C-alpha positions, -999 to 999 in steps of 0.1 A, spaced: 608 367 137 574 357 153 548 352 126 552 386 108 527 399 83 540 393 47 528 417 20 527 401 -14 525 428 -41 515 418 -76 511 442 -106 487 430 -133 477 440 -168 454 418 -189 464 387 -171 429 371 -168 441 340 -185 470 335 -160 465 354 -128 439 330 -112 465 302 -113 490 326 -96 464 336 -69 456 300 -62 492 293 -53 491 323 -29 460 309 -13 476 275 -8 507 288 11 516 269 42 523 303 58 490 320 66 498 355 79 499 373 46 481 400 26 481 399 -12 478 433 -29 470 432 -66 474 465 -84 458 466 -119 473 487 -146 442 494 -166 432 459 -178 404 455 -203 399 418 -200 385 398 -170 415 404 -147 394 428 -125 366 402 -122 390 374 -111 408 396 -86 376 410 -71 362 375 -66 393 365 -47 390 396 -25 354 388 -17 361 351 -7 393 359 13 399 393 29 436 387 28 434 395 -9 431 432 -17 425 446 -52 433 481 -63 435 500 -96 465 522 -103 455 558 -97 453 579 -129 478 604 -116 505 577 -116 524 568 -148 513 536 -165 534 504 -160 543 476 -137 568 498 -119 541 523 -108 519 494 -97 548 479 -76 555 512 -59 518 519 -53 513 485 -38 542 491 -14 526 523 -2 494 504 5 510 475 22 511 469 59 535 440 62 567 438 81 580 418 52 576 427 15 574 402 -14 570 415 -49 556 388 -73 545 386 -109 511 378 -122 523 349 -144 545 331 -119 536 304 -93 545 299 -57 553 265 -43 535 257 -11 564 266 13 576 296 -7 568 321 20 574 299 51 609 287 41 621 323 37 603 338 68 620 311 90 655 324 79 651 360 92 671 372 122 678 407 136 707 410 113 692 397 81 674 423 60 665 401 30 662 364 22 666 351 -13 659 318 -31 661 303 -66 633 289 -85 625 268 -116 624 281 -151 590 266 -160 578 257 -195 541 251 -190 535 238 -226 558 209 -220 556 208 -182 594 209 -180 609 225 -148 645 236 -150 661 244 -115 689 268 -111 712 274 -81 717 307 -63 753 306 -52 776 336 -46 810 330 -61 826 365 -55 803 389 -38 766 396 -44 769 429 -64 796 415 -86 779 382 -93 745 398 -99 756 425 -122 775 399 -143 744 377 -141 764 349 -124 738 349 -96 703 349 -110 682 369 -85 647 374 -100 618 395 -88 602 365 -69 635 356 -53 637 382 -26 617 387 6 626 420 22 623 435 56 602 466 52 627 487 71 655 480 46 633 496 19 624 527 39 638 558 23 651 538 -6 640 548 -41 618 519 -53 613 509 -89 622 535 -115 589 544 -133 607 560 -163 624 527 -173 609 504 -199 634 475 -195 655 460 -167 635 477 -139 642 449 -115 678 447 -125 683 484 -119 665 482 -85 685 451 -73 718 465 -86 712 497 -66 702 478 -35 729 451 -36 757 476 -41 758 486 -4 747 452 10 771 434 33 775 396 34 757 393 68 728 414 56 712 386 36 706 349 36 701 325 7 678 295 8 693 275 -20 661 256 -27 638 263 -57 606 277 -43 587 292 -72 580 286 -109 592 313 -133 570 310 -163 587 310 -198 563 319 -226 563 337 -259 549 369 -243 578 372 -219 596 406 -221 629 387 -217 624 371 -251 622 404 -270 658 416 -264 669 408 -300 648 436 -313 663 471 -311 637 491 -292 649 526 -284 634 532 -250 645 497 -238 681 504 -249 681 538 -232 671 520 -200 698 493 -204 725 520 -211 714 539 -179 719 507 -159 753 499 -174 767 534 -169 755 535 -133 770 501 -126 802 512 -142 803 541 -118 797 518 -89 824 494 -101 849 523 -103 840 533 -67 849 498 -53 879 495 -77 867 461 -91 888 459 -123 871 428 -136 836 444 -132 849 476 -147 861 457 -178 827 439 -180 807 471 -179 830 489 -204 826 460 -229 788 463 -225 787 500 -229 809 499 -260 785 474 -275 755 497 -267 774 526 -283 780 507 -315 744 495 -316 731 530 -311 752 544 -339 742 516 -362 705 521 -354 707 559 -357 697 563 -321 714 596 -316 699 604 -283 716 573 -269 748 580 -288 752 615 -273 743 602 -238 767 573 -239 796 594 -254 796 622 -229 787 601 -198 811 572 -207 839 596 -215 836 613 -181 838 579 -164 868 568 -186 887 598 -173 886 581 -138 897 548 -152 923 553 -178 933 585 -195 947 568 -226 915 549 -231 896 582 -226 916 597 -255 913 566 -276 875 564 -272 871 602 -277 888 600 -310 876 567 -324 841 570 -308 835 604 -324 849 591 -357 824 562 -355 796 588 -349 807 610 -378 807 580 -402 772 571 -388 776 535 -399 794 504 -387 831 504 -391 847 471 -381 882 486 -380 871 513 -355 849 487 -336 879 464 -333 901 492 -321 877 502 -293 868 467 -283 904 455 -280 917 483 -259 931 467 -227 922 483 -194 947 476 -166 
């Protein structure tokens, strides 16, 4: 590709204490043909002032506020930023992470007519101590399998997309409160062929780890978040059934059983009913005996409305062949 325009899209909400550091690393990119679109989600700190100042001193920075008719959240901001973008290549980025100087150029140089997206790993970054922990992005089986099992850690900053591969594709799900990127990438990677993507196995960004990270809040049972994760797991189970990947099917079944038990234990009956009926329908496609087993013991679990280790053990230990 000959010097294509890269659209960097950053959602922001009350990031005044971090976003200037992020924007500085955009400004210092060795690759110069980019536009950086920041979409604010209703900040009430100095985020707006910082972003507007960058837009004044460099016209490649563009600042927008999320329209009031769009639902609140980073997903809406990401989707809206894509609508505003003009680049041939699309890079979603987060307002608390940092780009290394060759973050864009290294990936742009790997595109060809066949390649629709280029990925890279990064560093888990602990700014308080200054520690940077690199990780590899290596495919052991195939991309969808490795990603869904979190064997291959593809993060939001990892992927640079050709715009045309996103055309007509549903972007980020604005109804989800957790795992939005995971749902998006799972959906996208499912139909991706091996020669459709390229991996630069070189850390090119800093992925900030701090106490406010959403990823550190998973130990708390938050109902909307669990509903989002169940939605993802059930859809990935359905995809796994379509490609007849027995190991991936087992992996998803185990996760869904866990979610079912958690939902019963936390009296989250909306989730209980959703899992029971959707999961049962999928089990019919996998194993009729397990369908009968789960229908009986799963409904017993719900009737008891409390944790039963005997029933839990029975469901968990069922072997899918």
